[in-house]
C-alpha positions in Angstrom: 7.2 71.6 36.9 5.0 70.0 39.6 6.6 67.5 42.1 5.6 63.9 41.3 4.5 61.7 44.2 6.3 58.4 43.7 5.3 57.1 47.2 8.1 55.2 48.9 9.8 54.3 45.7 13.0 56.2 44.8 12.9 58.1 41.5 14.5 56.3 38.6 16.2 57.4 35.4 13.0 56.5 33.6 11.0 58.8 35.9 13.4 61.6 35.2 13.2 61.1 31.4 9.4 61.1 31.5 9.3 64.2 33.7 11.7 66.1 31.4 10.2 64.8 28.2 13.5 63.4 26.9 14.9 60.0 26.2 16.7 57.6 28.6 19.9 58.2 26.6 19.7 62.0 27.1 19.4 61.5 30.8 22.3 59.1 30.8 24.4 61.7 28.9 23.6 64.4 31.4 24.8 62.1 34.2 27.9 60.8 32.4 28.7 62.9 29.4 27.1 66.3 30.1 29.1 68.1 27.4 27.1 66.1 24.7 23.8 67.7 25.9 22.8 71.3 25.1 22.6 73.7 28.1 18.9 74.1 27.7 18.2 70.3 27.8 20.7 69.7 30.5 18.9 72.3 32.7 15.5 70.7 32.0 16.8 67.3 33.0 18.6 68.6 36.2 15.4 70.4 37.2 13.5 67.2 36.8 16.0 65.4 39.0 15.7 68.1 41.6 11.9 68.0 41.6 11.8 64.2 41.8 14.5 63.9 44.5 16.4 61.7 42.1 19.6 60.3 43.7 22.0 58.5 41.4 22.6 54.8 42.1 26.3 54.9 42.3 26.6 51.2 43.3 24.8 50.2 40.1 27.0 52.5 38.0 30.1 50.9 39.5 28.9 47.4 38.7 28.4 48.5 35.1 31.7 50.4 34.9 33.7 47.7 36.7 35.2 50.1 39.2 34.2 53.0 41.5 35.3 56.6 41.7 37.3 55.8 44.8 40.8 55.2 46.0 41.6 53.5 49.3 44.5 53.8 51.7 45.2 51.0 54.3 47.4 52.7 56.8 49.4 51.0 59.5 48.5 53.1 62.5 45.9 56.0 62.3 47.1 57.2 65.8 50.5 58.1 64.3 50.4 61.5 62.7 52.9 60.4 60.1 50.3 58.2 58.4 47.6 60.8 58.5 50.0 63.2 56.8 50.7 60.6 54.1 46.8 60.2 53.8 46.5 64.0 53.3 48.8 63.8 50.3 46.9 60.9 48.9 43.6 62.9 49.4 45.0 65.9 47.5 45.8 63.7 44.5 42.5 61.9 44.7 40.6 65.2 44.8 42.5 66.5 41.8 41.3 63.4 39.9 37.7 63.9 41.1 37.9 60.8 43.2 37.0 60.1 46.9 39.3 58.4 49.3 38.5 55.6 51.8 40.8 55.3 54.8 41.3 52.0 56.6 43.4 51.4 59.7 45.1 48.0 60.1 46.4 48.9 63.6 49.6 46.9 62.9 47.5 43.7 62.5 48.0 41.5 59.5 44.5 40.0 60.0 42.8 43.4 59.9 44.8 44.3 56.8 43.6 41.2 55.0 40.0 42.0 56.0 40.3 45.5 54.7 41.9 44.4 51.4 39.1 41.8 50.8 36.4 44.4 51.5 38.0 47.0 49.2 38.2 44.5 46.4 34.5 43.9 46.8 33.9 47.7 46.6 35.8 47.7 43.3 38.0 50.6 44.2 40.1 52.0 41.4 43.3 51.3 43.4 44.6 50.5 46.8 47.5 52.1 48.5 48.8 50.2 51.5 51.4 50.5 54.2 51.6 46.7 54.9 52.4 44.9 58.0 54.5 42.6 55.8 55.4 44.0 52.4 56.0 40.4 51.1 52.5 39.3 52.0 51.1 37.0 49.3 47.7 38.7 49.7 49.0 41.8 48.0 50.0 39.6 45.0 46.5 38.1 45.0 44.7 41.5 44.9 46.9 42.7 42.1 46.5 39.4 40.1 42.7 39.8 40.3 43.0 43.3 38.7 43.0 45.9 41.4 46.2 48.2 41.2 48.2 48.1 44.5 51.0 50.6 45.5 53.1 49.9 48.6 53.6 53.1 50.7 56.5 53.7 53.1 57.8 50.2 52.4 59.7 48.4 49.6 59.5 44.8 48.3 62.3 42.5 47.5 61.0 42.3 43.8 59.7 45.0 41.6 56.2 43.5 41.0 54.5 46.6 42.5 55.0 50.3 42.4 56.3 51.5 45.7 57.0 54.8 47.4 59.4 55.0 50.3 62.2 56.9 52.0 65.8 55.6 52.3 65.5 54.4 56.0 69.1 53.1 56.0 70.3 56.5 55.2 68.0 58.1 57.7 69.3 55.8 60.4 72.9 56.7 59.4 72.1 60.5 59.5 70.6 60.2 63.0 73.5 58.3 64.4 76.2 60.5 62.7 74.6 63.5 64.2 74.9 62.1 67.7 78.4 60.9 67.1 79.4 64.3 65.8 78.0 65.7 69.1 80.5 63.5 71.0 78.2 60.8 72.2 79.7 57.3 72.5 76.9 55.5 74.3 73.7 55.7 72.2 70.4 54.0 72.8 68.4 52.7 69.8 64.8 52.8 70.8 62.0 51.1 68.9 60.2 48.0 67.9 58.8 45.4 67.5 61.9 44.2 65.7 60.0 42.5 62.8 59.0 45.9 61.4 61.0 46.9 58.3 61.6 50.5 59.4 63.1 49.2 62.7 65.5 47.0 60.8 66.5 49.5 58.1 67.1 52.4 60.5 69.0 50.1 62.8 71.2 49.1 59.9 72.0 52.7 59.2 72.8 53.5 62.8 75.1 50.5 62.9 76.9 51.6 59.7 77.5 55.0 61.3 78.9 53.4 64.4 81.2 51.2 62.4 82.4 54.1 60.1 83.3 56.1 63.2 85.4 53.1 64.5 83.4 52.7 67.6 82.7 49.2 69.1 79.3 47.6 68.3 78.2 47.8 71.9 78.2 51.6 71.6 74.7 51.1 70.3 72.3 49.9 73.1 69.1 48.3 71.7 66.0 49.1 73.7 63.2 47.2 72.0 59.6 48.4 72.5 56.3 46.6 72.0 55.0 49.4 69.8 56.0 52.8 68.5 53.9 54.9 70.8 54.4 57.7 73.3 53.5 55.3 76.1 56.3 53.0 75.0 58.7 55.9 74.7 58.0 56.7 78.4 58.6 53.1 79.3 61.9 53.1 77.5 62.9 56.1 79.5 62.2 54.2 82.7 64.4 51.3 81.5 67.2 53.6 80.5 67.1 55.4 83.9 67.4 52.1 85.6 70.8 51.3 84.0 74.0 51.9 86.0 75.5 55.3 85.4 78.6 54.0 83.7 76.4 52.1 81.1 73.6 54.6 80.8 73.4 56.1 77.2 74.0 59.9 76.9 71.9 59.9 73.7 69.0 58.1 72.1 67.9 57.6 68.5 64.2 56.7 68.5 62.6 54.9 65.5 59.8 57.4 65.3 58.8 60.8 66.8 56.1 59.3 69.1 58.7 57.2 70.9 61.0 60.2 71.0 58.2 62.4 72.6 57.5 59.8 75.2 61.2 59.6 76.1 61.4 63.3 76.3 58.3 63.4 78.6 60.0 60.9 80.9 63.2 62.9 80.9 61.5 66.2 81.8 59.3 64.7 84.6 62.4 62.8 86.0 64.6 65.9 86.1 66.9 64.7 83.3 68.2 67.7 81.3 67.8 67.4 77.6 70.3 67.5 75.8 72.9 68.0 78.5 72.3 64.6 80.1 70.3 62.9 77.4 70.2 64.0 73.7 67.2 62.7 71.7 66.7 62.2 68.0 63.3 61.1 66.5 62.2 60.1 63.1 59.5 61.4 60.7 59.5 65.1 61.9 55.8 65.2 62.6 54.3 68.6 63.4 54.5 67.9 67.2 58.3 67.5 67.0 59.1 71.1 66.6 56.4 72.1 69.1 57.6 69.9 71.9 58.7 71.4 75.3 62.2 70.9 74.0 62.0 71.0 70.2 62.9 67.6 68.9 65.7 66.9 66.4 64.2 64.5 63.9 64.9 62.8 60.5 62.4 64.4 58.2 60.4 62.3 55.7 58.4 64.1 52.9 55.1 62.7 54.3 52.6 64.4 52.0 54.8 64.0 49.0 55.0 60.3 49.7 51.2 60.2 49.6 50.7 62.3 46.5 53.4 60.3 44.6 51.8 57.0 45.6 48.4 58.1 44.5 49.7 59.3 41.2 51.3 55.9 40.6 48.2 53.9 41.4 46.1 56.2 39.2 48.5 55.8 36.3 48.3 52.0 36.7 44.5 52.1 36.8 44.2 54.2 33.6 47.3 53.9 31.5 47.7 50.7 29.4 51.5 51.7 29.0 52.0 51.7 32.8 55.3 50.3 34.1 56.0 49.8 37.8 58.3 52.3 39.5 60.0 52.2 42.9 60.4 55.7 44.1 62.9 56.2 46.9 63.1 59.7 48.6 66.1 61.0 50.5 65.5 61.9 54.2 66.8 65.0 55.9 68.1 65.5 59.5 66.5 68.6 61.1 68.6 69.6 64.2 66.8 71.2 67.1 67.2 71.8 70.9 66.9 68.2 71.9 70.5 67.6 70.6 71.9 71.1 70.4 73.0 72.5 73.8 
């Protein structure tokens, strides 16, 4: 079949139909319902598309269909491997459903999160998965009210108006503190922040429950609040702990995530502090770098990719199943003990 010169104009469905000698309906079936077209006719249409350089106008198709072949995940912090692991699980589920995945990074900013949500609504994505700065944000309710399915990831809401997928952070905090108490520590630093973040509050609650259950005074837990949950802030927390008088200095630290714990570990090593003999350290998330650290890091493991896959399955069910009911899935964390607490 000779190549047709259409000048600067992109080939249209009508051009493909004329070149293949078939109806517009047949071309539409090849694009959308290929099983309805005989192999011979399908091959003839596909050859015409190739010869004409036809590219499907996906935006126009989305407008007609009312939604795209796309899911979106608004993550809290793309620099944290925990969230990229969650995104990997979402991507697996999206690929299985023949969908693409758009990743957005709010960078812990409510304003950026709102901007992403508004843009994704305009793009008519099939569903939005979000680790929100504030799980109670009314913008989430607005997006859902206008018809885009929303699933909250790594967070829970006070009501059950959304599907959510999270890990029991109160239990995780309790497991971390109990491990340190069982190792004989009576002065424990709780490192993390900002304090408005839900995971900071829930893991702190669990640690406090462990302290109380052990019959230890409340001040056995020393709060070291950080401006962010990063390696740099972990190193800064290490400097603050080192500056405390020896009689008050904690012998162990429970960090709200692994990045903080790795920063604290870096500070300890460069300062000549022996881990775990002088300072035992527990992190949270059990990212890949935790086991590979200079002193392998004890951490509370979250099923990161499973979180993502489950959340994606929930949002796809909501988008396609008229019988869908909201579910709140809560996974159980697991403490993985390594050299940073085991002498």
